[in-house]
N, C-alpha and C positions, 0 to 999 in steps of 0.2 A: 719408929716403924717406917719402913720403906714401902711404898706402894707405886704401882704404875697401872695405867688404864689399858685394857687390851681393846682390840677393835669391835667388841661386842657392846662397849660402853660400860662394863662394871669393872670394879678393882680387884685386882688380884694381888694377894701378898706375896712378895718375892723373897724377902729375907728380913730379919730383925737384928738389931745390935743392941747390946747392953750399954749402959752409960759409962762403962769403963773404957779404957783405950783399946779394948780388944779389937782387933780388925775383923771386918766382915768376912774376910775370905783368906784362905791359906795359900792361894796361888799369888804368884808374882803379878805385879801390875802390868808388866810388858807382855805377859802371855796373852796371845791372840786366839781366842776360841769363839767361833761364830755362833750366833744365836741359832742359826738352822741346825747345827750340830746338837745343840742343847735340846732343842725341841724334838728332834728325832729320837733322842734317848729317852725322854719321858714327858708327859703332859706338863704345861707350865705350872698348874697348882701343886706338882709334886717335885718341883726342882728344889734342889738343896742350895743351901747358901754357900756352901763350899764350891758349888760349880760356877760360880759368878765372879767375874772381874769387872772392875769399873768400865772397862771397854765393852764388855758384853752387855751390861746394864744400859749404857748409852745407846748401843746399837738396837737394842729391844725398844727402848724409849723413842728413839727416832723413827723406827719402823711403824709403831703404832700411832704416832701423832702426825707423821708426814706420809700418808699413804700414796700421794700422787708421785708419779716418777719424776725425775728431774728434767727440766726444761731443756729443750734441744737448741741447738745454735739457730739464731735468727738470721744468719746470714747465708742465704741459699746460694748455690753455685749460679754463675751467669747463665742466661739463655743461650742456648746453641741453635743455630738454624739447622732445619731439617736437611739431611743430606739425602741425595738421590743420585743414582747412577745415570739418570736420563738428563741430557743438557737441557737448559731452560728454553731455548729457542725450539727444540723438538717437542717439548711439552706444549707450548703455545701453539704449534702448528697442528698438533694432535687435537686440541681442543677445538681449534678452528674447523678441522675436518669432520669432527663429530658433529657440530653445530650445523655445517653445511649439509651433511648427511641427513640430519634430522629434518631440515627445512625441505630437501628434495623429497623425502619420504612423505611429509605431511601434504605437499603439494600433489604429489601423486595420488594420494587417498582422496583429496578434494576433487580432482579432476575425474577420478574413476567414479566417485559418487555423484558427480554432477551429470555424467553421461546417462545416468538411468533416470533423472528427473526431467519433468517437461521443460521445454524452453521458457526463458522469462519473456515478459511482455504480454500485451492483451491477446487472447486466443481469437483467431478469425472464425467468424459465424460459419455455419455450414451452407448457408444460402438456401435454406429450405423454410419456407417458399422462397422463390427468388425475388419476388416483389410481393408487397403488401399495399393495397389501395386503401388510403384513409379519407373519410369524408365526414364532416360534421354536419348534422341536420338540425334545422330549427323547426321542431314540430309545433310549436306554439303560433307561429306567424304565417306558415305556408300550409297549403292544402295537402290532404293526404294522397290525393291522385298524383300532384306533382312530385311529392317525395317519393311515392311508390315507384314512379317512373325513373327516378335517380337510382333507388336501390336496384331495381331490375337491370338498369344499364351496366352498373358496375359488377354485379354478380354474374351476369351473362359474359361479360368480357374476360373476368377473371377466370371463370370456368373453362373458357376455350385455350387459355394459355397456362394453367395451372397455378394461378395467383390466389392470394387470399384477400379478403375484403373485411375492413373493420369500420363500423359505423358507430359515430358518438353523437350524442346529443347536446345541445347547449346548456342544459341545466346539469349535465354530469360532473362538472367541476366547479370548484369554487374559486371564482376570479377576484374576489375581494373588492367588488365595485368596478373593475375595469370593463372595457367595451367587450361585447360578446365576441368579437372577431378574434380575440386573444384565445379562443377555445381550440383553433387549429394547431397552436404551438403545443399546448399541453396534451392535446390528442395524440400527436406524433410521439411524445415522450410515453404516453400509456401504450402505444402500439409497440414501441421498442421493448418494453416490459412484457408485453403479451406474446410477441413473436421474437425471441431472443436470437433465434437462428436465422432469421430473414436476411435476404441480400440487400434489398434496396426497400424504401418506403416512399410511396407516391402520394403526395397529398394533393387532393383535387376537390376544389369547392363544390358546393351544391348548385351553383349557377352554371352547371356545364355538363355536356354529354360527351361520351367517347363514341366517336362516329365511325371509326375503321376498325372492325372486328379482326380483320386479318393480320394487322400489324402488331407485333409485340413490341414492347418498350425496350427489350434488350437489343434487338436488331435495329431499332430506330434510333436509340441514343446512348444506351448504357454500356454497351460493349466499348473496351478502351479504345480501340483502333476507330471505331465509329465517333466516339465522343471527342477523340483527338482531331478528327477532321471537322467537327462542328463548332469547337470552341472559338469564341471571339476574343482575341488576345489584344492586349495593350489598347483597351476600349474604355472609356469613362464609365465607372459603375453607375452613376446617377446622370443620364443625359440631360442636357446636351455638353455641359462645360465642367463636369467634375474633374478636379485635378488628381483624384484618385482613380487609377486605372487597373484593369485586370492584368495579372503578370504575364509577360510573353513567352516565358520560358516553361510554362506548365504543360505536362503531358496528360493524356487520358487516365493513366494509373494514378495521378496525383489528386485526383478529383474525388471529393466527398458530397458535393453540394452542386446541384444543377438546377438553373432556373433561367427565366427570360426576362426581357425588358418590354415595356409598352411605351406609349408617349409621355408618361408621367414619371417612369422610373422603374425600379425593380417590381416585378409583378409576382406576389406571393399567393395566387390563387392556384397555381399548379407548378409544382416543383418536386425534385427527387433528392433524397438524402441517403447516402450509403450507410448501413449499418455499421457502427464502430464507435470506439471510445471517443473520437473526435466528434462525432454526430451527437452523443450525449452531452459532450461538454458544450456544443454549439447550442442544442436546444435549452440547456439549462441557462446559458448566458443570454439568449433571447428572451427567455421567460423570466428574467431577473425582475424582482419587485421594483426596482429603481426605474427600469424602462416602462413597465406597466403603470406606474403611478404618475409618470411624466405625461403632460398633456400634449402628446403628438397628435397632429391634425389627422393623420392615417393610422393612428394606433400602431399596431404591430407591423405595418407597412414601412412607416418612417422609422421605427426602432430597428428593423432589419437593415435598412440603408445606413443608419448610424454605425451599427457594430460592423457591418462589412467594411465600410471605409476607415475606421479608426481602429480596427483590430486586424493587424496582419496575419495572425494566426487564422483566422477565418477567411480572409481574402486569398491565402494561399491555398486553400482548398476549394475555392469557388470556380464555377465555369458558367459563363453566359453563352447561350446558344441562340440561333434566330427563333423569333417568336413563333412562327408557324410550325415549329417542330412538334410541340405539344401544347400550344396555348393561344390558338387563333381566337379572334373575337367575332362577334356577329355585327359589330358596328365599326365602321373605319375610323371614327373620331377618337376612339380609344387606342387603337394599335392596328395591327395586321389582321385583315379581314379573312374569315374563313373561306375555303374553297374545297371543292371535292378532292378526297384523297388525304386531307389533313386528318391528324389523329383525333383532335379534341375541338370542340366548339364551346366558347364561353361567353355569357351575357354579363360581362364585367360591369359592375356598377348597378345592376337592376335592383329593383325593390319589391317588397312583398305586395305591393298593390300600386295603383296609379298608372300613369303613362308608360312606365317602364317596368311594368310587373315582370318578374322572372318567368312565371308560367306562360304568359303570353308570348313574350319575346322568344322563347324556346319551343313554342309548340310545333313549328315547321320542322325543326330539328329533331323533335321527339318522333315525329313520323318516320322521318329519313333513317334514324338509327335503327328503329325497329324493322324496318324494310332491309336494311343491310345485314342485321344479324340473323334474319330468317333465311337469307340467301347463303349462308354459311353452311 
């Protein structure tokens, strides 16, 4: 019995031979007849034994048991470089030209988009109002009549020149145990927040009156050309022998901080600060907890002298002008004494009561400013 397995997995009977020496086929052994020809004649289960030769049988058997095609050659041809009609140096030049063109295009787009954006850097305030007068009032230790005269003095002067006034109280800010005189610094920072478009801030202590209603501070000191002529250059910051001096090359346009000196040093009872990013930096530096916690004899006054002398960034924006410009005193032993025509009179160092009570020392000046303002 001769059998072979087809590709479906079951046996097909191909042909049978007797036990005699009878051959299984009548065809010669060398006859080549393909299996495909046989299968085209009739189905495999109906093939006759006389249609097979040993060669056909082997071909059928090999085809059923070796269904995969023969393995191809494992020696592929060697790699051949890509051919191009464009010379290599031209290809490189073209790539460089494309890259350069892309960079030029991106730069053009960047410049074009930047032309429609606002310029970089801090925005200049509009200068409305041009000046804000800031005063801190101690309502606990001073009489209402005295503080009322201070309020009226500031309001009437501001109304004449189109300024604004901001009054603060000593209890408005948490100083964490620092002396009450530090209120002037934080009140300025408060004013900068309340009036972000203001041009200048004028801090004026409550121990003072504005005496000349006809003179504006812009025409007196704040205009660049006027300030340029008033500045005291190459002068000791803390008289008489401080080695740190005001810069000799500064102009009026460079200045953001204007103040005066008295016989003891820098006077922080009347000064001007231009509204700017620098001013906010300066106020924040001045109000630093390190300075507030340090035991300076004159609190914020000595702290100011320290940072002005040892911080060139602050000294480079500072201008010292003659004391009588906007900070005359009522006593000669403290500084330049007041005379008619001066803008301000201050009773520097006065107290709430006793021999140097502020209300008593300034009583005669209170009557003078009322008379001067009524004449306007």
